[in-house]
All heavy atoms as an XYZ file, in Angstrom:
980
protein
N      92.992     81.845     86.204
C      93.214     81.780     84.753
C      93.937     83.048     84.255
O      93.830     84.074     84.876
C      91.873     81.593     83.999
O      91.082     82.742     84.203
C      91.187     80.329     84.397
N      94.583     82.922     83.127
C      95.312     84.033     82.543
C      94.489     84.680     81.445
O      94.006     83.993     80.565
C      96.636     83.460     81.996
C      97.566     84.493     81.310
C      98.023     85.530     82.323
C      98.761     83.752     80.714
N      94.351     85.981     81.567
C      93.615     86.746     80.565
C      94.573     87.113     79.441
O      95.284     88.123     79.544
C      92.931     87.934     81.181
C      92.143     88.736     80.172
O      92.016     88.348     79.030
N      91.620     89.902     80.617
N      94.620     86.345     78.360
C      95.557     86.596     77.289
C      95.142     87.846     76.489
O      95.933     88.386     75.746
C      95.709     85.363     76.354
C      96.229     84.176     77.172
C      96.614     85.603     75.186
C      97.618     84.349     77.736
N      93.892     88.284     76.628
C      93.455     89.473     75.929
C      94.128     90.717     76.455
O      94.174     91.746     75.797
C      91.919     89.635     76.069
C      91.182     88.536     75.320
O      91.767     87.962     74.370
O      90.030     88.247     75.672
N      94.688     90.621     77.673
C      95.424     91.732     78.236
C      96.542     92.124     77.292
O      97.297     91.287     76.827
C      95.934     91.336     79.618
C      96.682     92.469     80.289
O      97.695     92.942     79.775
N      96.210     92.838     81.440
N      96.732     93.385     76.999
C      97.729     93.842     76.031
C      99.155     93.436     76.420
O      99.912     93.012     75.554
C      97.641     95.398     75.922
O      96.291     95.744     75.594
C      98.548     95.878     74.808
N      99.487     93.533     77.706
C     100.821     93.179     78.146
C     101.090     91.691     77.940
O     102.165     91.308     77.508
C     101.052     93.547     79.584
C     101.262     95.047     79.789
C     101.614     95.394     81.212
O     101.711     94.492     82.068
O     101.805     96.577     81.464
N     100.134     90.852     78.289
C     100.335     89.418     78.118
C     100.352     89.049     76.636
O     101.088     88.150     76.207
C      99.277     88.645     78.875
C      99.580     88.557     80.328
C      99.005     89.290     81.328
C     100.582     87.746     80.953
N      99.561     88.977     82.525
C     100.537     88.038     82.332
C     101.516     86.827     80.516
C     101.374     87.426     83.269
C     102.356     86.222     81.410
C     102.295     86.499     82.773
N      99.516     89.722     75.845
C      99.546     89.461     74.403
C     100.892     89.836     73.838
O     101.466     89.129     73.003
C      98.426     90.252     73.718
N     101.467     90.943     74.298
C     102.804     91.355     73.833
C     103.856     90.353     74.270
O     104.756     90.012     73.508
C     103.186     92.717     74.418
O     102.306     93.714     73.914
N     103.691     89.841     75.489
C     104.610     88.784     75.988
C     104.545     87.543     75.130
O     105.564     86.970     74.741
C     104.247     88.440     77.433
C     104.961     87.252     77.981
C     106.248     87.353     78.474
C     104.359     85.987     78.005
C     106.944     86.269     78.971
C     105.037     84.892     78.530
C     106.319     85.021     78.989
N     103.332     87.133     74.767
C     103.190     85.933     73.960
C     103.774     86.097     72.563
O     104.160     85.098     71.932
C     101.703     85.571     73.860
C     101.084     85.182     75.206
S     101.840     83.711     75.960
C     101.220     82.441     74.878
N     103.839     87.320     72.066
C     104.327     87.573     70.718
C     105.782     88.008     70.697
O     106.396     88.085     69.626
C     103.461     88.624     70.029
C     102.054     88.161     69.762
C     101.217     89.289     69.202
C      99.763     88.907     69.094
N      98.928     89.993     68.684
N     106.344     88.350     71.855
C     107.713     88.920     71.907
C     108.747     87.901     71.429
O     108.687     86.720     71.830
C     108.031     89.357     73.317
N     109.688     88.315     70.603
C     110.705     87.387     70.143
C     111.623     86.905     71.245
O     112.177     85.831     71.180
C     111.477     88.196     69.080
C     111.133     89.609     69.280
C     109.808     89.638     70.003
N     111.824     87.713     72.309
C     112.655     87.356     73.446
C     111.861     87.569     74.726
O     112.247     88.363     75.593
C     113.968     88.185     73.468
C     114.891     87.808     72.320
C     116.277     88.437     72.435
N     116.773     88.482     73.788
C     117.567     87.551     74.339
N     117.942     86.524     73.644
N     118.012     87.696     75.572
N     110.765     86.867     74.876
C     109.839     87.069     75.988
C     110.495     86.746     77.359
O     110.026     87.192     78.359
C     108.584     86.224     75.814
S     108.925     84.455     75.893
N     111.572     85.959     77.343
C     112.232     85.558     78.603
C     112.954     86.677     79.304
O     113.322     86.515     80.458
C     113.150     84.368     78.325
C     114.348     84.684     77.478
C     114.083     84.702     75.978
O     112.965     84.435     75.557
O     115.053     84.972     75.234
N     113.180     87.780     78.649
C     113.930     88.885     79.290
C     112.985     89.632     80.228
O     111.761     89.674     80.003
C     114.493     89.862     78.265
O     113.406     90.408     77.523
C     115.483     89.166     77.342
N     113.525     90.156     81.327
C     112.726     90.841     82.332
C     111.942     92.009     81.686
O     110.801     92.243     82.015
C     113.584     91.317     83.498
C     112.783     92.158     84.484
C     114.169     90.117     84.237
N     112.591     92.734     80.779
C     111.922     93.931     80.213
C     110.735     93.546     79.359
O     109.803     94.348     79.196
C     112.902     94.802     79.406
C     113.574     94.140     78.254
C     114.929     93.610     78.684
O     115.191     93.335     79.824
N     115.812     93.442     77.686
N     110.659     92.328     78.850
C     109.532     91.874     78.068
C     108.461     91.184     78.933
O     107.395     90.829     78.413
C     109.937     90.932     76.920
C     110.534     91.669     75.760
O     110.250     92.890     75.618
O     111.347     91.084     75.054
N     108.714     90.992     80.210
C     107.738     90.331     81.100
C     106.628     91.303     81.443
O     106.847     92.478     81.700
C     108.424     89.873     82.392
C     108.346     88.405     82.608
C     109.125     87.517     81.891
C     107.435     87.905     83.495
C     108.989     86.174     82.057
C     107.283     86.544     83.698
C     108.056     85.672     82.977
N     105.386     90.835     81.478
C     104.243     91.692     81.785
C     104.366     92.301     83.160
O     104.762     91.618     84.124
C     103.040     90.726     81.740
C     103.518     89.609     80.885
C     104.964     89.471     81.135
N     104.046     93.597     83.254
C     104.114     94.276     84.515
C     102.838     94.024     85.353
O     102.761     94.460     86.478
C     104.372     95.759     84.273
C     105.749     95.926     83.662
C     106.063     97.302     83.269
C     107.391     97.409     82.556
N     107.795     96.314     81.703
N     101.888     93.345     84.795
C     100.618     93.044     85.520
C     100.806     91.932     86.550
O      99.908     91.658     87.305
C      99.489     92.641     84.526
O      99.939     91.561     83.742
C      99.100     93.816     83.636
N     101.999     91.326     86.568
C     102.279     90.328     87.598
C     102.223     91.062     88.943
O     102.824     92.175     89.076
C     103.635     89.672     87.387
C     103.602     88.823     86.136
C     104.043     88.824     88.603
C     104.921     88.224     85.737
N     101.620     90.497     89.927
C     101.491     91.175     91.234
C     102.865     91.627     91.751
O     103.758     90.800     91.923
C     100.830     90.247     92.238
C     100.526     90.918     93.565
C      99.784     89.987     94.521
C      99.502     90.687     95.788
N      98.809     89.824     96.750
N     103.046     92.904     91.937
C     104.285     93.438     92.414
C     105.277     93.740     91.279
O     106.324     94.266     91.494
N     104.909     93.389     90.056
C     105.785     93.604     88.898
C     106.751     92.457     88.708
O     106.913     91.628     89.590
N     107.370     92.378     87.544
C     108.236     91.248     87.193
C     109.426     91.084     88.135
O     109.973     89.998     88.275
C     108.651     91.502     85.764
C     108.370     92.906     85.501
C     107.298     93.334     86.428
N     109.830     92.156     88.808
C     110.950     92.083     89.731
C     110.593     91.413     91.064
O     111.446     91.072     91.861
N     109.285     91.193     91.311
C     108.828     90.590     92.587
C     108.646     89.093     92.488
O     108.329     88.478     93.494
C     107.535     91.263     93.063
C     107.818     92.612     93.668
N     107.974     93.747     92.883
C     107.967     92.987     94.966
C     108.207     94.764     93.723
N     108.215     94.339     94.964
N     108.845     88.515     91.315
C     108.837     87.075     91.261
C     110.300     86.637     91.021
O     111.101     87.370     90.460
C     107.890     86.521     90.179
C     108.339     86.930     88.783
C     106.432     86.946     90.458
C     107.528     86.232     87.685
N     110.583     85.455     91.456
C     111.989     84.985     91.323
C     112.306     84.626     89.911
O     111.426     84.442     89.044
C     112.182     83.750     92.237
O     111.521     82.614     91.677
N     113.597     84.518     89.617
C     114.037     84.114     88.321
C     113.509     82.716     87.955
O     113.159     82.449     86.801
C     115.573     84.135     88.275
N     113.435     81.847     88.955
C     112.908     80.487     88.720
C     111.401     80.585     88.372
O     110.942     79.867     87.477
C     113.112     79.635     89.932
C     112.649     78.219     89.714
C     113.327     77.377     88.804
C     111.584     77.692     90.419
C     112.904     76.056     88.585
C     111.165     76.389     90.218
C     111.821     75.593     89.294
N     110.677     81.465     89.019
C     109.263     81.605     88.710
C     109.070     82.171     87.262
O     108.184     81.747     86.554
C     108.562     82.534     89.726
C     108.415     81.865     91.100
C     107.976     82.827     92.164
O     108.392     83.998     92.195
N     107.103     82.350     93.043
N     109.927     83.112     86.885
C     109.884     83.585     85.498
C     110.162     82.456     84.511
O     109.516     82.374     83.477
C     110.892     84.715     85.291
C     110.433     86.082     85.826
C     111.263     87.238     85.375
N     112.665     87.135     85.723
C     113.215     87.516     86.833
N     112.436     88.058     87.778
N     114.496     87.404     87.043
N     111.126     81.596     84.861
C     111.438     80.461     84.006
C     110.207     79.557     83.877
O     109.877     79.070     82.782
C     112.619     79.672     84.586
C     112.996     78.360     83.924
C     113.444     78.600     82.494
C     114.132     77.673     84.708
N     109.477     79.298     84.958
C     108.301     78.455     84.932
C     107.205     79.102     84.058
O     106.494     78.376     83.353
C     107.779     78.208     86.341
C     108.688     77.351     87.243
C     108.082     77.249     88.656
C     108.933     75.970     86.633
N     107.066     80.422     84.141
C     106.060     81.077     83.291
C     106.398     80.900     81.817
O     105.561     80.580     81.016
C     105.929     82.593     83.672
C     105.083     83.331     82.619
C     105.344     82.756     85.053
N     107.666     81.099     81.493
C     108.088     80.882     80.106
C     107.873     79.450     79.674
O     107.391     79.205     78.587
C     109.573     81.335     79.914
C     110.099     80.922     78.535
C     109.762     82.788     80.168
N     108.191     78.519     80.536
C     108.003     77.089     80.236
C     106.528     76.789     79.951
O     106.174     76.082     79.026
C     108.493     76.211     81.342
C     108.313     74.730     81.032
C     108.706     73.855     82.202
O     108.865     74.322     83.309
N     108.884     72.560     81.962
N     105.672     77.367     80.750
C     104.218     77.089     80.599
C     103.603     77.770     79.374
O     102.750     77.190     78.669
C     103.467     77.579     81.840
N     104.044     79.031     79.114
C     103.371     79.801     78.043
C     104.142     79.891     76.744
O     103.558     80.044     75.671
C     103.073     81.213     78.556
C     102.172     81.309     79.797
C     102.040     82.732     80.230
C     100.839     80.679     79.485
N     105.473     79.796     76.823
C     106.273     79.913     75.596
C     107.369     78.856     75.602
O     108.587     79.167     75.745
C     106.939     81.316     75.567
C     106.019     82.466     75.286
C     105.524     82.485     73.837
N     106.576     82.437     72.867
C     107.201     83.570     72.387
N     106.825     84.739     72.788
N     108.161     83.417     71.506
N     107.023     77.568     75.471
C     108.021     76.535     75.480
C     109.109     76.649     74.406
O     110.192     76.132     74.567
C     107.184     75.246     75.311
C     105.894     75.674     74.791
C     105.667     77.065     75.216
N     108.827     77.436     73.378
C     109.816     77.667     72.318
C     110.981     78.497     72.848
O     112.062     78.534     72.248
C     109.195     78.334     71.117
C     108.545     79.662     71.420
O     107.743     79.708     72.401
O     108.846     80.652     70.733
N     110.815     79.183     73.949
C     111.824     80.080     74.498
C     112.502     79.541     75.783
O     113.288     80.223     76.412
C     111.261     81.477     74.792
C     110.705     82.194     73.561
C     111.693     82.379     72.459
N     112.865     83.112     72.911
C     114.020     83.193     72.256
N     114.178     82.591     71.133
N     115.032     83.872     72.732
N     112.167     78.319     76.158
C     112.672     77.727     77.415
C     114.179     77.634     77.448
O     114.802     77.966     78.463
C     112.035     76.354     77.693
C     112.782     75.629     78.824
C     110.588     76.510     78.075
N     114.824     77.237     76.355
C     116.289     77.113     76.340
C     116.975     78.428     76.647
O     117.846     78.507     77.508
C     116.787     76.554     74.961
C     116.137     75.249     74.682
C     118.273     76.510     74.878
C     116.882     74.010     74.962
N     116.505     79.483     75.997
C     117.111     80.805     76.285
C     116.773     81.260     77.679
O     117.605     81.867     78.375
C     116.571     81.837     75.251
C     117.137     81.661     73.876
C     118.668     81.726     73.838
O     119.244     82.610     74.454
O     119.260     80.850     73.198
N     115.563     80.969     78.178
C     115.177     81.334     79.550
C     116.055     80.566     80.544
O     116.497     81.129     81.571
C     113.714     81.027     79.792
N     116.377     79.320     80.233
C     117.285     78.540     81.138
C     118.685     79.093     81.137
O     119.341     79.117     82.168
C     117.246     77.067     80.733
C     115.932     76.395     81.033
S     115.981     74.617     80.833
C     116.989     74.147     82.223
N     119.155     79.558     79.962
C     120.505     80.183     79.915
C     120.557     81.422     80.813
O     121.461     81.615     81.603
C     120.835     80.557     78.501
C     121.176     79.396     77.604
C     121.491     79.873     76.206
C     121.669     78.723     75.252
N     121.902     79.210     73.854
N     119.492     82.255     80.702
C     119.433     83.457     81.543
C     119.360     83.065     83.035
O     120.077     83.652     83.867
C     118.204     84.308     81.145
C     118.446     84.893     79.746
C     117.959     85.419     82.184
C     117.209     85.577     79.189
N     118.551     82.077     83.347
C     118.451     81.620     84.719
C     119.804     81.141     85.256
O     120.202     81.498     86.338
C     117.381     80.521     84.827
C     117.287     79.899     86.181
C     116.699     80.606     87.221
C     117.753     78.623     86.424
C     116.623     80.034     88.523
C     117.661     78.053     87.683
C     117.079     78.750     88.717
N     120.463     80.278     84.510
C     121.761     79.701     84.943
C     122.819     80.785     85.036
O     123.602     80.770     85.991
C     122.210     78.604     84.000
S     121.151     77.129     84.079
N     122.876     81.699     84.108
C     123.849     82.781     84.173
C     123.637     83.623     85.406
O     124.587     84.039     86.067
C     123.784     83.658     82.929
S     124.477     82.912     81.450
N     122.381     83.881     85.711
C     122.077     84.680     86.936
C     122.383     83.924     88.199
O     122.800     84.525     89.198
N     122.242     82.597     88.162
C     122.468     81.785     89.350
C     123.951     81.531     89.643
O     124.392     81.721     90.776
C     121.720     80.461     89.192
C     121.606     79.576     90.398
C     120.765     80.254     91.473
C     120.965     78.242     90.019
N     124.676     81.091     88.656
C     126.075     80.729     88.893
C     127.078     81.641     88.198
O     128.259     81.509     88.451
C     126.370     79.289     88.516
C     126.168     79.027     87.064
C     125.540     78.311     89.355
C     126.594     77.647     86.601
N     126.606     82.512     87.339
C     127.501     83.436     86.665
C     127.905     82.961     85.267
O     128.117     81.769     85.048
N     127.968     83.887     84.369
C     128.253     83.563     82.990
C     129.639     82.940     82.813
O     129.816     82.077     81.965
C     128.144     84.827     82.126
C     128.214     84.586     80.684
C     127.985     85.819     79.882
C     128.000     85.556     78.394
N     127.665     86.722     77.621
N     130.572     83.306     83.642
C     131.932     82.811     83.519
C     132.028     81.291     83.734
O     132.969     80.663     83.266
C     132.898     83.526     84.453
C     132.652     83.336     85.951
C     131.633     84.303     86.545
O     130.964     85.038     85.800
O     131.492     84.306     87.773
N     131.052     80.697     84.388
C     131.080     79.277     84.599
C     130.372     78.496     83.498
O     130.424     77.285     83.466
C     130.426     78.911     85.952
C     131.242     79.429     87.112
C     130.828     80.551     87.850
C     132.447     78.826     87.455
C     131.583     81.039     88.874
C     133.199     79.323     88.510
C     132.732     80.435     89.194
O     133.508     80.900     90.236
N     129.658     79.178     82.632
C     128.927     78.510     81.574
C     129.650     78.527     80.215
O     129.281     77.809     79.332
C     127.537     79.169     81.398
C     126.652     79.058     82.637
C     125.340     79.803     82.396
C     126.352     77.624     82.924
N     130.632     79.374     80.098
C     131.387     79.437     78.836
C     132.845     79.186     79.143
O     133.391     79.719     80.103
C     131.258     80.830     78.238
N     133.471     78.341     78.371
C     134.894     78.046     78.617
C     135.762     79.312     78.330
O     135.407     80.105     77.478
C     135.211     76.936     77.614
C     134.207     77.069     76.538
C     132.998     77.630     77.174
N     136.857     79.454     79.042
C     137.725     80.592     78.761
C     138.341     80.447     77.397
O     138.483     79.337     76.869
C     138.803     80.497     79.888
C     138.780     79.056     80.282
C     137.382     78.585     80.049
N     138.705     81.551     76.765
C     139.332     81.459     75.436
C     140.661     80.730     75.525
O     141.398     80.806     76.511
C     139.523     82.916     75.022
C     139.344     83.726     76.253
C     138.555     82.920     77.210
N     140.960     79.981     74.508
C     142.208     79.179     74.459
C     143.372     80.121     74.056
O     143.306     80.815     73.074
C     142.085     78.037     73.421
O     140.915     77.281     73.767
C     143.293     77.173     73.419
N     144.429     80.075     74.872
C     145.632     80.869     74.560
C     146.578     79.916     73.853
O     147.287     79.127     74.479
C     146.257     81.393     75.846
C     147.430     82.264     75.606
O     148.134     82.129     74.575
N     147.689     83.161     76.555
N     146.615     80.006     72.528
C     147.460     79.089     71.717
C     148.964     79.306     71.973
O     149.690     78.337     71.968
C     147.190     79.302     70.220
C     145.809     78.845     69.873
S     145.620     77.109     70.160
C     144.224     76.761     69.161
N     149.358     80.513     72.242
C     150.786     80.787     72.523
C     151.207     80.021     73.800
O     152.248     79.381     73.820
C     151.007     82.274     72.712
C     150.934     83.094     71.465
C     152.166     82.939     70.562
O     153.194     82.536     71.052
O     152.035     83.290     69.372
N     150.370     80.096     74.826
C     150.679     79.424     76.061
C     150.711     77.919     75.882
O     151.599     77.216     76.377
C     149.616     79.806     77.138
C     149.942     79.199     78.469
O     151.101     79.228     78.896
O     148.972     78.695     79.142
N     149.726     77.369     75.140
C     149.720     75.935     74.894
C     150.919     75.492     74.104
O     151.500     74.425     74.351
C     148.450     75.553     74.101
C     147.138     75.547     74.907
C     145.974     75.242     73.950
C     147.184     74.544     75.982
N     151.374     76.300     73.159
C     152.534     75.972     72.352
C     153.783     75.906     73.206
O     154.645     75.050     72.952
C     152.682     76.998     71.216
C     153.722     76.539     70.213
O     153.759     75.408     69.807
N     154.584     77.486     69.810
N     153.933     76.732     74.192
C     155.119     76.692     75.025
C     155.141     75.458     75.927
O     156.215     74.985     76.306
C     155.231     77.974     75.931
O     154.098     78.073     76.763
C     155.383     79.212     75.080
N     153.966     74.922     76.254
C     153.872     73.708     77.069
C     154.031     72.392     76.251
O     154.383     71.377     76.841
C     152.521     73.621     77.761
C     152.289     74.724     78.749
C     150.996     74.432     79.438
N     150.407     75.652     79.964
C     149.243     75.675     80.610
N     148.591     74.547     80.825
N     148.782     76.788     81.085
N     153.839     72.465     75.006
C     153.891     71.259     74.162
C     155.301     70.983     73.700
O     156.155     71.858     73.674
C     152.988     71.419     72.942
N     155.548     69.725     73.322
C     156.806     69.359     72.750
C     156.577     68.143     71.821
O     155.430     67.707     71.698
C     157.799     68.965     73.861
O     157.424     67.727     74.445
N     157.634     67.622     71.238
C     157.481     66.444     70.398
C     156.972     65.264     71.174
O     156.309     64.372     70.627
C     158.781     66.112     69.745
C     159.233     67.171     68.717
C     160.609     66.808     68.141
C     161.049     67.911     67.223
N     162.377     67.675     66.684
N     157.248     65.191     72.446
C     156.806     64.057     73.269
C     155.585     64.441     74.147
O     155.075     63.560     74.844
C     157.950     63.584     74.171
O     158.367     64.659     75.015
C     159.126     63.060     73.322
N     155.156     65.671     74.170
C     154.014     66.110     74.945
C     153.036     66.799     73.978
O     153.056     67.997     73.779
C     154.412     67.109     76.045
O     155.464     66.560     76.800
C     153.230     67.410     76.950
N     152.161     66.027     73.383
C     151.201     66.629     72.421
C     150.066     67.358     73.112
O     149.901     67.241     74.339
C     150.672     65.425     71.666
C     150.766     64.296     72.640
C     152.014     64.593     73.470
N     149.299     68.064     72.325
C     148.092     68.761     72.812
C     146.939     68.017     72.232
O     146.864     67.753     71.050
C     148.093     70.238     72.407
C     149.308     70.961     72.928
C     146.817     70.920     72.850
C     149.486     72.366     72.381
N     145.975     67.697     73.067
C     144.769     67.009     72.610
C     143.584     67.948     72.814
O     143.348     68.409     73.946
C     144.556     65.707     73.433
C     143.257     64.952     73.112
C     143.295     64.441     71.690
C     143.114     63.793     74.112
N     142.862     68.252     71.755
C     141.676     69.094     71.842
C     140.456     68.174     71.761
O     140.335     67.371     70.836
C     141.634     70.091     70.694
C     142.595     71.218     70.836
C     143.854     71.140     70.275
C     142.238     72.353     71.544
C     144.737     72.178     70.409
C     143.107     73.404     71.680
C     144.377     73.332     71.113
N     139.539     68.327     72.678
C     138.294     67.584     72.647
C     137.223     68.542     72.152
O     137.133     69.693     72.655
C     137.910     67.087     74.054
C     138.936     66.215     74.680
S     139.246     64.686     73.753
C     137.778     63.775     74.208
N     136.451     68.107     71.174
C     135.410     68.986     70.670
C     134.048     68.499     71.124
O     133.828     67.349     71.442
C     135.449     69.030     69.119
O     135.241     67.750     68.613
C     136.776     69.596     68.632
N     133.124     69.404     71.122
C     131.735     69.128     71.444
C     130.866     70.099     70.687
O     131.385     70.997     70.058
C     131.464     69.179     72.948
O     131.649     70.518     73.400
N     129.583     69.887     70.743
C     128.662     70.796     70.015
C     128.863     72.234     70.516
O     128.847     72.474     71.712
C     127.221     70.359     70.258
N     129.151     73.095     69.601
C     129.378     74.509     69.942
C     130.790     74.822     70.379
O     131.080     75.962     70.696
N     131.683     73.842     70.488
C     133.052     74.086     70.905
C     134.014     73.421     69.918
O     134.362     72.238     70.081
C     133.287     73.603     72.311
N     134.374     74.123     68.877
C     135.277     73.551     67.853
C     136.468     74.502     67.729
O     136.342     75.575     67.182
C     134.551     73.387     66.537
C     135.401     72.751     65.470
O     136.526     72.378     65.760
O     134.911     72.652     64.339
N     137.661     74.053     68.180
C     138.841     74.920     68.125
C     139.538     74.911     66.781
O     140.631     75.497     66.655
C     139.721     74.337     69.226
C     139.385     72.882     69.200
C     137.918     72.820     68.897
N     138.999     74.260     65.758
C     139.686     74.106     64.477
C     140.187     75.424     63.893
O     141.325     75.514     63.438
C     138.776     73.440     63.457
O     138.395     72.196     63.911
N     139.361     76.457     63.883
C     139.750     77.740     63.287
C     140.905     78.345     64.074
O     141.855     78.868     63.492
C     138.564     78.674     63.237
C     138.910     80.014     62.576
C     137.757     80.857     62.314
N     136.986     80.246     61.249
C     135.724     80.446     61.001
N     135.049     81.270     61.777
N     135.112     79.854     60.039
N     140.834     78.333     65.422
C     141.916     78.891     66.244
C     143.223     78.153     65.991
O     144.284     78.764     65.877
C     141.570     78.835     67.727
C     140.408     79.708     68.088
O     140.159     80.701     67.361
O     139.746     79.404     69.106
N     143.131     76.818     65.892
C     144.343     76.011     65.663
C     144.930     76.341     64.309
O     146.140     76.542     64.161
C     144.002     74.491     65.765
C     143.592     74.152     67.189
C     145.191     73.674     65.301
C     142.984     72.766     67.352
N     144.074     76.420     63.288
C     144.561     76.725     61.942
C     145.210     78.093     61.893
O     146.296     78.258     61.324
C     143.409     76.637     60.925
C     143.881     76.906     59.501
C     142.787     76.718     58.500
O     141.664     76.352     58.847
O     143.073     76.929     57.306
N     144.573     79.095     62.456
C     145.115     80.472     62.452
C     146.470     80.494     63.144
O     147.424     81.151     62.640
C     144.165     81.447     63.081
C     142.942     81.729     62.261
C     141.929     82.583     62.976
O     142.153     82.993     64.128
O     140.838     82.807     62.380
N     146.597     79.819     64.265
C     147.872     79.822     65.007
C     148.929     79.105     64.197
O     150.068     79.558     64.083
C     147.691     79.183     66.377
C     148.960     79.144     67.165
C     149.510     80.281     67.709
C     149.650     77.943     67.328
C     150.701     80.238     68.405
C     150.840     77.861     68.017
C     151.360     79.043     68.587
N     148.583     77.932     63.651
C     149.544     77.141     62.892
C     150.038     77.891     61.679
O     151.234     77.917     61.401
C     148.967     75.789     62.480
N     149.154     78.555     60.978
C     149.538     79.315     59.802
C     150.470     80.466     60.193
O     151.443     80.766     59.504
C     148.303     79.827     59.036
C     148.632     80.872     57.992
C     147.557     78.628     58.389
N     150.184     81.083     61.345
C     151.045     82.182     61.799
C     152.462     81.708     62.186
O     153.416     82.415     62.111
C     150.417     82.946     62.953
O     150.501     82.194     64.144
N     152.528     80.422     62.606
C     153.808     79.877     63.032
C     154.604     79.220     61.891
O     155.840     79.427     61.834
C     153.616     78.849     64.139
C     153.002     79.357     65.408
C     153.886     80.366     66.091
O     155.022     80.086     66.407
N     153.373     81.578     66.296
N     153.957     78.486     61.062
C     154.703     77.707     60.008
C     154.318     78.094     58.595
O     154.976     77.654     57.642
C     154.489     76.192     60.185
C     155.021     75.736     61.521
C     153.051     75.796     59.991
N     153.265     78.879     58.413
C     152.855     79.268     57.070
C     151.774     78.347     56.513
O     151.672     77.180     56.913
N     151.015     78.852     55.613
C     149.851     78.117     55.022
C     150.279     76.882     54.257
O     149.635     75.863     54.332
C     149.053     79.093     54.132
C     147.841     78.498     53.515
C     146.663     78.772     54.383
C     145.366     78.325     53.683
N     144.389     77.923     54.643
N     151.467     76.980     53.593
C     151.899     75.853     52.776
C     152.361     74.647     53.605
O     152.337     73.534     53.140
C     152.982     76.315     51.802
C     154.170     76.953     52.495
O     153.974     77.592     53.546
O     155.321     76.775     52.031
N     152.774     74.864     54.822
C     153.262     73.773     55.664
C     152.204     73.244     56.648
O     152.411     72.240     57.286
C     154.490     74.226     56.485
C     155.697     74.449     55.632
C     156.920     74.787     56.474
C     158.121     75.029     55.581
N     159.272     75.357     56.406
N     151.088     73.942     56.704
C     150.015     73.494     57.608
C     149.178     72.424     56.942
O     148.682     72.576     55.831
C     149.119     74.704     57.996
C     147.900     74.264     58.783
C     148.006     73.838     60.080
C     146.625     74.313     58.188
C     146.888     73.468     60.833
C     145.506     73.956     58.919
C     145.630     73.513     60.223
N     149.019     71.284     57.611
C     148.200     70.174     57.103
C     147.191     69.837     58.196
O     147.505     69.706     59.366
C     149.039     68.929     56.804
C     150.079     69.169     55.767
C     149.504     69.366     54.421
C     150.619     69.476     53.393
N     150.520     70.649     52.557
N     145.928     69.692     57.798
C     144.872     69.349     58.718
C     144.398     67.944     58.458
O     144.193     67.561     57.312
C     143.715     70.348     58.565
C     142.657     70.230     59.588
C     141.679     71.334     59.535
O     141.760     72.238     58.711
N     140.698     71.341     60.411
N     144.176     67.166     59.506
C     143.759     65.790     59.392
C     142.508     65.602     60.281
O     142.543     65.840     61.493
C     144.830     64.822     59.856
C     144.468     63.320     59.921
C     144.166     62.805     58.531
C     145.601     62.552     60.526
N     141.435     65.175     59.657
C     140.187     64.945     60.392
C     140.229     63.513     60.925
O     140.614     62.598     60.276
C     138.985     65.136     59.496
N     139.832     63.361     62.177
C     139.776     62.009     62.802
C     138.357     61.723     63.224
O     137.638     62.597     63.723
C     140.711     61.989     64.022
C     142.148     62.257     63.659
S     143.210     62.368     65.083
C     143.205     60.673     65.625
N     137.932     60.517     63.021
C     136.579     60.138     63.392
C     135.731     59.934     62.146
O     136.062     60.402     61.074
N     134.605     59.303     62.316
C     133.739     59.020     61.168
C     133.016     60.316     60.769
O     132.569     61.073     61.585
C     132.775     57.931     61.491
O     131.902     58.359     62.548
N     132.925     60.482     59.454
C     132.179     61.612     58.925
C     132.844     62.960     59.162
O     132.214     63.981     59.070
N     134.107     62.996     59.408
C     134.822     64.226     59.707
C     135.531     64.805     58.504
O     136.236     65.777     58.613
C     135.831     63.986     60.834
C     135.226     63.565     62.119
C     134.307     64.640     62.703
O     134.650     65.774     62.808
N     133.110     64.236     63.088
N     135.401     64.256     57.350
C     136.005     64.787     56.162
C     136.946     63.800     55.508
O     137.146     62.710     55.972
N     137.504     64.235     54.399
C     138.427     63.375     53.629
C     139.813     63.373     54.299
O     140.234     64.345     54.866
C     138.554     63.844     52.209
C     137.253     63.649     51.436
C     137.416     64.088     49.988
O     138.547     64.026     49.452
O     136.407     64.465     49.391
N     140.514     62.219     54.141
C     141.867     62.107     54.644
C     142.808     62.270     53.513
O     142.627     61.780     52.436
C     142.068     60.736     55.355
C     143.511     60.607     55.789
C     141.134     60.596     56.514
């Protein structure tokens, strides 16, 4: 059983970012560095389910590297050189990945604010 009265574990339970190694209790046999990242994830899942998503991000970044979890920045200049009137650019959006601001900034820099027109496609995407 876990003695939550222990000061370190109580601090862990109250820590805003308990999933980080520095906030992990040192009373774990051998210290927090002696359990695997997956075992730390399981402890967070069991004791602080509110922090599992962040713990999983840390776990995945450590396992495969942060560069594989975040898309590279879009180079609008490069895309513009590849596009033509017959070769359009299609941007797919998803939760957390919306290129609208980058597209608008690039378009305004190329043609000016008065010539830039934005059209929302799809249901609930705004007025046409």
